Each structure stands twice: as structure tokens, then as C-alpha cells.
C-alpha positions, 0 to 999 in steps of 0.5 A: 184228555183225562184218563176216564175220557181216554178209557171211555174212547177206547170202550167206544172204539171197541163197541164201534168195531163190533158193530162194523161187520168187517169181513174176517180177513179184515179183523185180527184173529188173535187178541193180546191183553195184559193187565199193566204196561209193566207186563209188556216185557213178559207178554212180548214173547207172544208178539215174537211168536206171532210175528215169527209165524207171519202174523202182523199187528193191527194198530188201525182197523181202517188201515189193516196190514197186508198179512193174512193173519193178524193180532191186536194188543191192548193194556186192559186192567181188571182193577183199574179199567174194569169197564174197558176189560168188560167191553174188550171181552164182550166185543171180542167175538163180534170184532172177529177175534178167534182166541185171546191171550191174556196175561197179568201178574200179582197174586190177584191176576184176574184179567185172564179169568175175567176175560175168559168168563166174559168172552166165553165161548171164545178160547182164552190162553192165560199167562201168569206174568209172575210165578205168584200169579199161577194160582190165580190164573189156573183157579177157574171154577168148573164151567168157566174154562181157561187154557193156561201156560207156565209163568212168563211163557207168553211165547207158548201162549201164542203157540197154543193160540195158533194151534187153535187157529190151525184147526180152521186154517191148515196153513198155520199148522204148516207154519208151526211145524216149519218146512222141515218138520221142526218147531218154532222156538223163541 
């Protein structure tokens, strides 16, 4: 299968999931996207935080995990696969996502900003994968909001995502503070 065919298959899959009209309990609450698989080491912190808080990764919508709270992970490049990035942001809300964590590196780390712009009003937490990516991620104009964490802090991005979800799901606030009032830590 060619790369363009594989990308088109993913775009079609996202659009089909948006049209599937699944119950909220059957869809992931959090999406994690990164610009390249080379960003995985940094973005793994988000995975760690979410799993520590009892979230499970959805890898197959037709066979979702038993966990009440779930997340999905995609590699979506604003530069190499813009059509996939657009489909991801455009369908995020219809697919049941409540918040997206988007990480990208380089001086032109456009994925978080583009995702925030396309998925608006869905909240997006931007993760600059490298220090040189910070200005790009936090440089959104007025009217195009993005929440951003410090460079490489995807663990904190996941905690911010869960804080957003905790407004609707109080049990997540309890998970964030722990049974003894402590905080989750990497």
C-alpha cells in the first residue's frame, strides 16, 4: 500500500467514525497527536499520565477497552500529511473527543496550532517537543486559543487535559488529587 493510500484510508476511517454516532462511553475522551514518530519519546509522558489516572488506549473502535475513560494516539503531520491533520481536527468533536493533546517539534511546530484552529471550540493542549518549538506553539493570534505547556512536558499536558475533563466528570478530580490529597507525578 502506498503512503498516500494509507493516509487516505486513515482519513476515511476518521470520517466514518465521525458518522458512526457512537455513545460517549464508547469513544475516547482524549486524543494525542504528534507530528512525527520521532516525537514519541517526548509524547510518551502523556500516555504515562493518562494510564496512571486509569485511562486506557483505544486502538480499535469496534473492540474498545473496558475502562470508562480512554484516549487515542495518532501521528499526524501538518507538513507531510495535511489532509490527515485536517480530517483529524475536523472530526474530533463528532468522534467524541473532549480535548486534544498535540505535540510537534522544530521551529515550525504547526500541528498544535492548526489542530486548535480546525477543532475549535474543542480545547487543545499544545506540547512543544523541543525548546525551539515554544514560540511556534504559543504564538497563536487572538481568537485562536491554545493551552500550552513547557517544552517536552507532555505529562503536564495530559494532567491539563484531565483537569478539563474533571469539570464534567468529578471522579477524575478525585483521581488527580489521589485518595490522600496528593498529586500525580511522573
